N, C-alpha and C positions, 0 to 999 in steps of 0.2 A: 563229603562228596559234593557234587554239583547241586543236588537237591537241598542238602543241609545249608550250603552257602547261600542259596537263593532265599531260604526261609530266614536265615540270620539277617540278611540284608533287609528283608521286609520288616522284621521285628525292630531292628535298630532304626530303620527308616521312619518309624512312628515318632521318634524323639530327636533324631539327628538330621540336620539339613542335607549333608552330603556323606553318604556311606561309601567307603573305598574297599571293595572286596579284593582279597589276594588269593593266591593259588592254594594255600593250605593253612591249617592252624599253626604249623611250625613257622611258616613265613609271617603270620600275624603276630606270633609271640616274639619273633626276632625283630619285627618292627618296633615293638614296645621296648625291647632291650637296647636297640640302637638309639632310640629317642632319648632314653634316660642316660645311656652311656655318653651320648653327644653332650648332654647338659653337664654331666659329671666332669668330663674332660675340659669343657670350657670354663666351668666354675674353678677347676683346679688351676687353669691358666691364669685367671684373674686373681686367684688367691696368691699365686706365686708373684704376679705383677704387683700386688699390694706390698709384698715384702721387698721387691726390687725398688719400688718407688719410695718406700720408707728409708731404705739405705741411701737413696739418691737425694733425699730431702724433698721429695715431690708429693703432691696430693693425688693419689690414685684415682679418686673420684673425678677430679678435674680432667685427668688424662683420659679416662673412659668416656666422660661426657663429650670431650672434643672429638675423640675418635668416632663416636656415635653419630656425628654430623655428616660423616661420609655417606653418600646416598646409595652406595652398593658395596658389597663385599665385606661388611662388618656387621656383626650382631652383638649388641651390648649384653654382657653378663657382668655381675657385680660380686665383689668379694664378701666374705663374712666369716664368722667364727667356726665354720664347718658346714656340713650338709646334714639335712634331717628329713624326716618323713618316712613313708613306707615304701618308696620306690627308688629314689636316686642312691641311697646308701647301699641297697642290696642288689639291684638289677645288674649293675656293671660287674659286681663280684660273682653273681650267678653265671653271667656269660663267660667271665674269666675262668671259673671253675670248669664249666663245660668244655671249653676249648683246651684246657690242660689235659682233660681225659682223652683228647684227640691229638695229643703231643704238639700243641701249638700254644705259645705264650703271647697273649695280647698285651704288648708292652705299654702302649698308650693308656689303656684302661688301668693296668696295674700301677703305673706311675701316678695317674690322677687320683687313684684311691689313696695312695701313700701321702700325697700332698694334702688332700682334703682331710684325711684322718689326723694329720699333724697340726691342723689349724687351732684346735683348742689349746694345745701346748703353747703355740705361738701367741695366742691371745693372752694367756696367763703371763707369759714373759713380758708382754707389752704393758699389762696392768702393773706388774712388778716394777717396770721402768718408770711408769707414771708416779707410783708411790715413792720410788727412790728419789725422783726430782724434788719431792716434798720432804726428803730426809726421813722417810718412813720405810719400815720393813713390811713385806707381805705378811709375815708371821704376826698375828694379832691385829692386823688392820681390819677395819669394817668395810666390807664390799657389798654394795647394794646392786643386785642384778635386775635390770629391767627387761622382762620378757623371757619366758621359757618355752613358749610354743615354737614349733619349728618354722613357722612363717607368720606374718602379721594377720590379725583379724580372725584367728581361729583358736580353738581350745586343744587342738591335737599337738601333743608333745612327743610323739613317737620318734625315737632316734634323734631328738633335738640336740644340737651341739651345745646349747646352753647348759644342759645337764652335765655334759662332759667338762665344760669349763668350771662349773660349780664344784664338781667332784674334785678336780685338780686343785682348786683354791682351798677346799676343805683339807685336802691331804697336805697342803703346805701351811696349814694352821691359821688360815684367815678366818675371820668371823663373817660368814656369808648369810645374807638374807635376800629375798627376791620379791618383786612385785610383778604380777601379771593379771590384767583385768579379765582374762578368759580362763586362767588355770588357777583354781583356788588352792590346790595341794599337789605336791609331787614327792617322789622318793628319790633321794640322791645318796648314793653310796650306802644304801640301807637305812638312811635317816629320813624320816618323814618331815617335810617342811611345808608350812602354810604361807601363802602370799600375804605380805604385810601391806597395810595402807600406805599410799604414797603421800605421806604427810610432810609438812615442812620440816618437822623434827627428824624424820627418817632421812630426808635428803641432806640436811645440814650435818647430821651426825656421822654420815658415811665418809670414810676416808677417800673412797672412790666409788662413783656410780658407773656401772658397766652396762651399756646399751647393747643387748645381744639379739633382741627381736624388736623391730621398729613398729610397734603397735601405734596406729594413728590416734588412738584414744588418749595417749599420753601427751601432756604439754611439755615439749622439750625445751622451750624457752624458759619455763619455770624451773625445769631440772637444772639447766645451766646456771641460772641466776642463783639458785640456792646451794648447789653442790660445791664441795671443796675442789673436786677434780672429776672429770668425766672421761671415760674411755668409750668411744663410739665405734662399734664394729659394723654398723649398718648405715652410716651417714644420715642418721635420723635428725641430727642437729644442724643440717646444712642451712636451714632457714635462719638459724641464729647468727650465722656469719662467723668470722674468726674471733676466737676468744682463747686467751692463753691457758685457761683451765681445761679446754676441750682438746682431747687427743684422739684423732681418727685413725682407723685401721689403714 
């Protein structure tokens, strides 16, 4: 009611510069669902554009960067191996489920969910292509994954697409290890795995290094210099410039 809304504004106003009250708790929750669905849909669009650009022989990061110079009407989103965290993977699906109970199918939201959920499979296929160029099969190849947190600089790996990629690689009989300066141990497909040191030996011995989370604490110049091949799903190696051993999403 109005009294509760006033109290809520006063509480949040202690720590938030601008509080925006709405008419009801239902409206407030829908604001949250819209914001996360907006991001999910736009992430799905750039994930699809990454695949379009790959087929056209273009660099999707260059295309997005140039489009972002437009002073109005464009908001830059960036592709990756999927979506993670505790909001974007579930909120659009929650909204979709609710609307289906009201006999309405939110097609944009459902399509974006399908595209984003398919990205780990696409990443694995691209890693397999990288290995194939070196006349190696995915089966038995050593894949070193860099980053399992769902975004840089944190230890949270809830719903991280890195875990899905690792699980798919293991199912295809690759020898998978990972390094993450923030996540010491994870469980993938029921298997407990510990982060390995990012030693020269680890980088040199991997058939492919897959950058799935772009932690700033990692020296990507060193990674490119020592690795046999790199698949970069986050454009973390952009400062290295062009290198034949680097394959970007």
